[in-house]
C-alpha positions in Angstrom: 13.7 36.8 63.2 13.0 36.3 67.0 12.8 39.0 69.4 15.7 39.3 71.5 13.5 39.4 74.4 12.1 36.0 73.9 13.6 33.2 75.3 14.2 29.9 73.2 10.8 27.7 73.7 8.8 30.6 75.3 5.6 31.6 74.0 5.4 35.4 73.7 1.9 37.1 74.2 1.1 40.8 73.0 1.4 43.3 75.3 -1.9 44.9 76.7 -3.0 48.4 76.2 -2.2 49.5 79.6 1.2 47.5 79.3 1.9 49.8 76.3 0.9 53.0 78.3 3.4 52.0 81.0 6.3 51.4 78.6 5.8 54.8 76.8 5.2 56.8 80.1 8.5 55.3 81.2 10.4 56.1 78.0 9.2 59.6 78.2 10.6 59.8 81.8 13.9 58.3 80.9 14.3 60.7 78.1 13.1 63.6 80.5 15.8 62.7 83.2 18.5 62.3 80.3 17.4 65.9 78.8 17.6 67.4 82.2 21.1 65.7 82.9 22.1 67.2 79.5 20.7 70.2 80.0 22.8 70.6 83.0 26.1 70.1 81.4 24.7 72.7 78.7 24.0 75.3 81.5 27.8 74.8 82.7 29.3 75.1 79.1 26.9 78.4 78.9 28.4 79.8 82.0 32.2 78.5 81.4 32.2 79.9 77.8 32.3 83.6 78.2 34.9 83.1 81.0 37.4 80.8 79.0 40.0 83.3 78.6 39.7 84.1 82.5 40.0 80.5 83.2 42.9 79.9 81.1 44.9 82.9 82.8 44.1 81.3 86.0 45.4 77.9 85.1 48.6 79.9 83.7 48.8 81.6 87.1 48.3 78.6 89.3 51.0 76.9 86.9 53.4 79.8 88.0 52.6 79.8 91.4 52.9 76.0 92.2 55.4 75.4 89.8 57.9 78.3 91.9 56.9 76.7 95.1 57.8 73.3 93.8 60.9 74.4 92.2 63.9 72.3 92.6 67.4 73.7 92.2 69.2 70.2 93.1 69.8 67.7 90.4 67.7 64.5 90.9 69.2 61.3 92.1 68.2 59.6 89.3 71.2 60.7 87.2 69.3 60.9 83.5 68.8 64.8 83.8 72.5 65.4 84.8 73.4 63.4 82.0 71.7 65.4 79.5 73.8 68.3 80.9 76.8 66.3 80.7 76.1 65.2 77.1 75.1 68.8 76.0 78.5 69.8 77.3 80.5 67.2 75.5 78.6 68.1 72.5 79.8 72.1 72.8 83.4 70.8 73.4 83.2 68.5 70.3 84.1 65.2 72.2 80.9 63.2 71.4 77.1 63.5 69.9 74.4 62.6 72.3 72.8 59.4 71.5 71.6 57.3 74.1 68.8 60.1 75.5 67.1 62.0 73.0 69.7 64.0 71.1 67.9 67.1 70.3 67.1 68.3 73.8 70.9 67.8 74.5 71.6 70.1 71.1 69.0 72.4 72.5 70.8 72.8 76.0 74.1 73.2 74.3 73.0 76.6 73.3 72.4 78.3 76.5 75.4 76.3 78.2 77.3 77.8 75.2 76.5 81.6 76.3 75.9 81.1 80.2 77.9 78.0 80.8 76.8 75.0 83.1 73.9 77.0 84.8 71.7 74.3 86.2 68.9 76.8 87.6 68.7 78.6 84.0 68.5 75.1 82.3 65.8 74.2 84.9 63.9 77.6 84.1 64.0 76.5 80.3 61.9 73.7 81.4 59.4 75.8 83.6 58.7 77.7 80.4 58.2 74.6 78.4 55.5 73.6 80.8 53.8 76.7 80.5 54.1 76.8 76.7 52.5 73.1 76.6 49.5 74.6 78.5 49.1 77.5 76.0 49.1 75.2 73.3 46.6 72.8 75.1 44.0 75.7 75.3 44.4 77.4 72.0 44.1 73.8 70.4 41.0 72.4 72.1 39.2 76.0 72.7 36.6 75.6 69.8 36.7 71.6 69.6 35.5 70.4 73.0 33.0 71.3 75.8 33.9 74.7 77.5 33.5 72.6 80.8 35.6 70.0 80.1 38.3 71.9 79.0 38.5 74.6 81.8 37.9 71.8 84.4 41.2 69.7 82.8 43.3 73.2 82.4 42.9 73.3 86.3 43.7 70.1 86.8 46.7 70.2 84.8 47.8 73.4 86.5 48.0 72.1 90.1 49.4 68.6 89.1 52.5 68.1 90.7 53.5 64.9 88.6 53.8 67.3 85.7 55.4 70.3 87.7 57.8 68.4 88.8 59.4 68.2 85.4 59.1 72.3 85.2 62.0 72.3 87.3 64.2 69.5 86.1 66.5 68.7 83.1 65.0 65.9 81.9 63.5 66.1 78.5 59.7 65.5 79.4 58.9 69.2 79.6 60.4 69.8 76.1 58.6 66.8 74.6 55.1 68.1 76.0 55.7 71.3 74.4 56.8 69.5 71.1 53.7 67.1 71.3 51.3 69.6 71.8 52.8 72.1 69.0 52.7 68.9 66.7 49.1 68.4 67.5 48.3 71.9 67.3 50.0 72.5 64.0 48.3 69.4 62.4 44.6 70.2 63.5 45.1 73.9 62.6 46.5 73.0 59.1 44.7 69.7 57.9 41.7 69.4 60.1 40.1 72.6 61.0 41.4 74.7 58.0 41.4 72.2 55.5 42.7 72.8 52.0 40.1 74.6 49.6 40.3 74.2 45.9 42.2 77.4 45.6 45.0 76.5 48.0 48.5 76.7 46.2 50.9 74.1 46.1 53.5 76.5 47.9 51.2 77.2 50.9 50.8 73.2 50.9 54.3 72.7 50.9 55.1 75.3 53.4 52.7 73.7 55.7 54.0 70.3 55.3 57.6 71.6 56.1 56.4 73.2 59.2 54.6 70.1 60.7 57.3 67.9 59.2 59.8 69.9 61.2 57.9 69.6 64.6 57.5 65.9 64.1 61.4 65.4 63.4 62.1 67.4 66.4 59.7 65.5 68.6 61.1 62.2 67.4 64.8 63.4 68.0 63.8 64.1 71.5 61.9 61.1 72.6 61.9 58.1 69.7 58.3 57.7 70.3 57.6 61.2 68.9 57.8 59.2 65.2 54.3 57.8 65.9 52.8 60.9 64.7 53.9 60.6 61.3 52.0 57.1 60.2 48.9 58.5 62.2 48.8 61.9 60.4 49.4 59.9 57.1 46.3 57.5 58.1 44.0 60.2 59.0 45.1 62.2 55.7 44.6 58.9 53.5 41.1 58.3 55.3 40.2 61.5 53.8 41.5 60.7 50.5 43.8 63.7 50.8 46.7 61.8 48.7 48.6 64.8 47.8 49.0 65.9 51.6 50.2 62.7 52.7 53.0 62.6 50.2 54.0 66.2 50.8 54.1 65.7 54.5 56.2 62.4 54.4 58.6 64.1 52.0 59.1 67.1 54.7 59.7 64.7 57.5 62.6 63.0 55.5 64.0 66.6 54.2 65.2 66.9 57.9 65.8 63.2 58.5 68.4 62.6 55.7 70.4 65.6 56.1 70.7 65.1 60.1 71.7 61.2 59.2 74.5 62.9 57.0 75.5 65.4 59.4 76.1 62.5 62.2 77.8 60.4 59.9 80.2 62.8 58.4 80.8 65.2 61.5 80.7 62.9 64.2 81.6 59.4 62.4 78.3 57.6 63.9 77.0 54.9 62.1 74.0 55.8 59.7 71.7 53.0 60.8 72.1 53.5 64.4 69.2 54.7 66.4 69.4 56.3 70.0 68.3 53.0 71.4 69.2 49.9 69.5 66.6 47.2 69.0 68.3 44.4 70.5 68.2 46.7 73.8 64.7 46.8 73.5 64.3 43.2 73.6 66.7 42.3 76.4 64.7 40.9 79.7 66.9 43.1 81.7 68.6 46.4 80.5 71.0 46.0 83.3 71.7 42.3 83.1 72.0 41.4 79.5 73.1 37.6 80.4 69.5 37.2 81.1 69.0 36.9 77.5 66.1 38.3 75.1 62.2 38.2 75.1 60.7 36.1 72.7 57.1 36.8 71.2 55.1 35.7 74.3 57.5 37.7 76.5 56.8 40.9 74.9 52.9 40.2 75.1 53.3 39.8 78.8 55.7 42.6 78.8 52.9 44.8 77.2 50.0 43.7 79.5 52.3 44.2 82.6 53.5 47.7 81.5 49.8 48.7 80.8 48.9 47.6 84.4 51.7 49.5 85.5 51.4 52.7 84.0 47.7 53.0 83.8 46.7 51.6 87.1 49.4 53.0 89.4 51.3 56.1 87.7 48.5 57.5 85.6 46.2 57.0 88.6 48.9 58.7 91.2 49.2 61.5 88.7 45.5 62.4 89.0 45.3 62.0 92.5 43.6 58.7 92.6 46.1 56.4 93.9 48.2 56.7 97.1 51.7 57.6 95.8 53.7 55.6 98.6 52.3 52.2 97.5 53.4 50.0 94.7 49.8 48.8 94.2 48.5 47.8 90.7 45.0 46.7 89.9 43.9 44.8 86.5 40.5 46.1 87.2 41.6 49.8 86.9 43.9 49.1 83.9 41.0 47.6 82.1 38.6 50.2 83.0 41.1 53.1 81.8 41.9 50.9 78.7 38.1 50.6 77.9 37.5 54.2 78.6 40.5 55.1 75.9 38.9 52.7 73.3 35.7 53.8 74.0 36.6 57.2 73.3 38.3 56.2 70.0 35.4 54.3 68.7 33.4 57.7 69.3 36.2 59.7 67.5 36.1 57.6 64.3 32.6 58.0 63.8 32.0 61.4 64.9 35.3 63.7 65.2 38.5 63.6 63.1 40.3 66.1 65.5 39.8 63.8 68.4 40.6 60.5 66.7 43.7 62.0 65.6 44.7 63.2 69.1 43.3 60.2 70.5 45.1 57.7 68.1 48.7 59.6 68.7 48.4 59.2 72.5 47.0 55.7 72.1 49.6 54.4 69.4 52.5 56.3 71.6 51.5 54.7 74.8 51.1 51.2 73.2 54.6 51.4 71.5 55.9 52.7 75.3 54.4 49.6 76.8 56.2 47.1 74.2 59.8 49.0 74.2 60.2 49.4 77.6 61.3 46.6 80.6 59.0 46.7 83.4 62.0 47.6 85.5 62.0 51.0 84.3 58.7 51.7 86.3 58.9 55.6 86.1 56.4 58.2 86.3 58.2 60.0 83.5 57.1 57.5 80.7 53.4 58.3 81.3 53.2 61.9 82.2 53.7 63.3 79.0 50.2 61.9 78.0 48.4 62.8 80.9 46.4 66.1 79.9 45.5 64.5 76.5 44.3 61.3 78.2 42.2 63.0 80.6 40.5 65.1 77.9 40.2 62.1 75.5 38.6 59.9 78.5 36.2 63.0 79.3 35.1 63.5 75.6 34.5 59.9 75.1 32.2 59.8 78.3 30.1 62.7 77.0 29.7 60.9 73.9 28.5 57.9 75.6 26.2 60.1 77.7 23.9 60.7 74.6 23.0 57.3 74.5 19.7 56.2 76.4 20.1 55.2 79.8 23.4 56.9 80.1 22.5 60.4 80.9 23.9 60.1 84.6 27.3 60.6 82.9 26.6 64.2 82.1 26.7 64.8 85.9 29.4 62.4 86.6 32.0 63.8 84.4 32.3 67.6 85.8 32.0 65.7 89.2 34.7 63.5 88.6 37.0 66.1 87.1 36.4 68.5 90.2 37.2 65.5 92.6 40.8 65.2 90.5 41.3 68.6 90.9 40.9 69.0 94.7 43.1 65.6 95.2 45.8 66.8 93.0 45.6 70.4 94.5 46.0 68.5 97.9 48.8 66.4 96.9 50.4 69.3 95.4 50.2 71.7 98.4 51.8 69.1 100.8 54.6 68.8 98.4 54.9 72.5 98.2 54.9 72.9 101.8 57.8 70.3 102.3 59.9 71.9 99.4 59.7 75.3 101.1 62.2 74.8 103.5 64.5 73.1 101.3 64.1 75.7 98.6 65.1 78.4 101.1 68.4 76.5 102.3 69.1 76.0 98.6 68.8 79.4 97.5 71.0 80.7 100.6 73.8 78.5 99.2 73.4 75.4 101.2 73.3 73.3 97.8 73.5 69.8 99.4 70.3 70.5 101.9 67.5 68.2 100.9 69.7 65.4 100.0 69.8 62.4 102.2 73.0 61.6 103.8 74.2 58.9 101.5 73.9 61.3 98.6 75.3 64.1 100.6 78.4 62.5 101.1 78.7 61.2 97.5 78.4 64.3 96.1 80.9 65.9 98.6 83.4 63.3 97.2 82.7 64.3 93.7 83.3 68.0 94.4 86.4 67.1 96.5 87.6 65.1 93.6 87.1 67.9 91.3 89.3 70.6 93.7 92.0 67.6 94.5 92.6 65.2 91.7 94.1 66.6 88.2 91.4 66.6 85.6 93.6 64.4 83.2 93.6 61.6 85.9 90.4 59.1 85.3 88.1 58.7 88.2 85.6 56.3 88.0 81.9 56.9 89.6 78.5 55.2 90.1 76.8 58.4 88.6 79.3 59.8 86.8 77.1 62.8 85.3 76.0 63.9 88.7 79.8 63.9 89.6 80.2 65.8 86.6 77.9 68.7 87.7 79.2 68.8 91.4 82.7 68.8 90.5 81.8 71.6 88.4 82.6 70.3 85.0 85.0 67.4 85.7 85.1 64.3 83.6 84.2 60.9 85.4 84.3 57.3 84.1 80.9 55.3 84.6 80.9 52.2 86.4 77.2 51.1 85.9 77.4 47.5 85.9 78.8 44.6 87.8 79.6 42.3 84.6 78.7 38.9 85.7 78.1 35.5 83.6 76.4 32.4 84.3 78.7 29.7 85.9 78.0 27.7 83.1 79.2 30.3 80.2 82.1 31.4 82.1 83.7 28.3 83.3 82.9 26.8 79.6 85.0 29.6 78.0 87.6 29.3 80.7 87.9 25.3 80.1 88.2 25.7 76.3 91.4 27.6 77.0 93.0 25.6 80.2 91.1 22.4 80.4 89.8 21.1 83.5 89.6 23.5 86.5 90.0 22.9 90.2 87.3 24.3 92.9 87.9 25.7 96.6 85.5 27.0 98.6 86.5 30.5 99.9 85.7 29.5 103.6 87.9 26.8 103.4 91.4 29.0 103.1 92.4 29.7 106.4 93.8 32.7 108.1 96.9 31.4 109.9 98.1 29.8 106.7 101.7 31.1 105.3 101.0 34.5 103.7 102.9 33.3 100.6 100.4 30.1 100.2 97.6 32.3 100.3 98.9 34.8 97.8 100.3 32.0 95.4 96.5 30.3 95.7 95.1 33.9 94.6 97.5 34.2 91.7 96.2 30.7 90.6 92.7 31.9 90.7 90.9 32.4 87.2 87.0 32.7 88.4 84.8 33.0 91.5 81.6 31.4 91.4 78.8 32.7 94.0 76.0 30.4 95.0 73.7 32.6 97.5 76.2 33.9 100.0 78.8 31.1 99.3 81.8 31.7 97.4 83.8 29.0 95.4 87.3 30.0 93.9 87.9 28.3 90.3 91.8 27.8 89.9 94.2 26.8 87.5 96.8 24.6 89.2 98.7 23.2 85.9 101.9 25.6 86.3 104.8 24.3 88.4 104.0 26.9 91.0 100.1 25.9 90.5 101.2 22.1 91.2 103.3 23.2 94.3 100.0 25.0 95.7 98.1 22.0 94.8 100.3 19.7 96.9 100.2 22.1 99.8 96.4 22.0 99.8 96.4 18.1 99.6 98.9 18.5 102.8 96.2 20.5 104.7 93.7 17.6 103.9 91.7 19.7 101.5 89.6 17.9 98.8 89.6 19.8 95.6 86.7 19.3 93.4 86.4 19.7 89.6 84.7 22.7 87.8 82.2 20.1 86.1 81.3 18.6 89.7 80.5 22.2 90.9 78.2 23.0 87.7 76.2 19.6 88.1 75.9 21.2 91.8 74.6 24.3 90.6 71.9 22.8 88.5 70.3 21.6 91.0 70.7 24.5 93.4 67.8 26.9 94.4 69.8 29.9 95.3 71.1 32.6 93.0 74.4 32.0 91.2 76.7 34.1 89.1 80.4 34.1 87.7 83.1 36.5 87.5 86.5 36.8 86.2 88.8 39.1 88.3 91.2 39.3 85.7 88.5 40.8 83.1 87.5 43.2 86.0 90.8 44.8 86.7 91.3 44.6 82.6 88.5 46.7 82.1 89.6 49.4 84.7 92.8 49.1 83.0 91.3 49.8 79.5 89.5 52.5 80.8 92.7 54.1 82.1 90.7 54.4 85.8 93.2 55.5 88.5 90.8 56.3 91.3 87.2 55.0 92.2 84.3 56.5 94.4 82.7 54.1 96.4 79.5 55.2 98.1 77.0 54.2 100.4 73.9 54.9 98.2 70.6 53.5 99.6 68.7 50.6 98.1 65.6 52.3 99.7 66.0 55.8 99.0 63.5 56.7 101.8 65.4 55.1 105.0 68.7 53.9 106.0 68.0 50.0 106.0 71.8 49.3 105.7 71.3 47.7 102.3 73.0 49.7 99.5 73.4 49.8 95.8 76.5 47.6 96.0 77.3 47.2 92.2 81.0 49.1 92.7 81.7 47.2 96.3 81.0 43.7 94.6 83.3 45.0 91.7 85.9 45.7 93.8 85.4 43.0 96.3 86.4 40.2 93.6 89.4 42.2 92.5 90.8 42.4 95.9 89.8 38.9 96.2 92.8 37.9 93.5 95.1 41.4 93.9 94.8 41.8 97.9 96.1 45.6 98.6 95.6 46.7 95.0 93.2 49.1 96.3 94.2 52.2 98.6 92.0 54.6 100.4 92.8 58.1 99.8 90.0 59.9 101.1 86.9 59.4 103.2 83.9 61.4 104.2 81.6 60.3 106.9 83.2 58.1 109.5 80.6 56.1 111.0 78.6 53.3 109.2 75.2 55.4 110.2 76.8 58.3 108.7 76.6 56.4 105.1 80.2 57.1 104.1 81.7 57.8 100.9 85.4 56.6 99.8 87.8 57.4 97.3 90.2 54.5 96.2 93.3 54.7 94.6 94.1 51.5 91.9 97.7 50.5 92.4 98.3 48.6 89.5 102.1 48.6 89.8 101.8 46.5 92.8 101.2 43.6 90.4 103.2 44.9 87.6 99.7 45.4 85.7 
């Protein structure tokens, strides 16, 4: 076989003695440098090793100090954290079982809420405890497994990481899941990889171990669906070691908890046994908030996976470790590829060299891959990746250390601690800035100003929620954009959620209407003049069956087949207006380059009637949360606009907070169904 260094057609001459001596000398020099670099890391390890408990205490202390400085007593404007509290409250009251979010976190929150009521600060302190606990487990899991230098530096990074500490004062499930994830990894490594079953190990002891591990896997999967990934990874590791009995017991232990739980939900809460917390069809939606956009096909799911990988690896992961500007939305394929390559490199070495790191790495990579597949890109939240950051950092650093042993890569021994020190100071700097900014807000909140720190749009919305809690009877249904936040700030009052503006494509909605009524007529809204008789304008509106939007233009779609409708049609002809058919409108929209949608005002008002909604909070919530640009989240405004188009006067302002547009006001509207005999 030809030498790899020999080019095709090139004659190769044997090296001279002088060349051989030069080559040997260079090889010795390379080995000397590599050994020197390895020796540097060994010296660091020798220095860190006796001080590891001290560095653990320092890390825990920094976590507590910065966690206090970053503590946020307010509910976040995301709404999910208040939803957990509301669902826990509903669970206690026997109203409903928590479904959409991980049910176990809500069930867990219900315990302190049953004793102390809806004490938001107490619930946030519990998250703080979980963050500290996951650091403790992280330390004791890898204390004797990885380099002391790597573990000490990564613990320091985690302890001052504002992205992680953010969840220490939130009622999101991330803090609990990080603890459960750390506990699962700790227990499996301790029971199955470090202290392997010996010939004398009793079956009873194996069963107890399996039941303990199975319980925490089950709880992790109930906190976040992605936690189920641990089970197949564990089985794979055990089967690779030919530990058949252990794998069977572990599988059985999970279902020991799973089946009774499903039966409990079915018989006590009357939920479907097959129903998960997030149905599969919702995962396949192109846009979760707009089901009319349809479902992803296979190629769409592949694109989603890679786009999410780019989003979470090159943006959110890099922000979390201080190497990306958090104020920008920049994403990089190059950075994504580098991080993915480092993770795969570590996985490669773990397969060959270390079962513990293989289990940990495969668990994290499997969970991340499933996350990238399941989430629509529109979620775009740090919380989806932050739960993996400590393990990712450790896995990447360990993989680089293995690569450093290769000839020519000795410089990596110097690079790893230098990079971790850089990440530590970058995250520390970012955290210090956030702690300084939060200091005044926290002081004001503690003194009793619970709205300080919210932007004016949110202040007015929450003040309106508080006003409703004091002035509108509890049995009266009030709708709101963020019902769970309104629940908190109204001190436990229920609200009806108005999350979406339900639209359809013009083709779909008009097609459905035509099947029932036949051909429909179309009149642009701008053609209706204010000086027309009021009776005529009202009659036109009463004949309406739909509105179609093309960009900023609105078209009314009408059914003029009734006797009253025929009179309206004749009156419009007298104004020399040329009505067009709905088919003509659809043909025009086919070639339109503007965005289009269709909506039925009768469907909108009927949705409110079915929900028994009597009042609606309308707020000026910013589209850009950082500044008042005039653009707002207008789902409810658009909803009510089309209701008013057909039913003018049906909405009556009852209360307003903030008078001027620049004050970003909030309104409370009463729905007067009786005006139209509804």
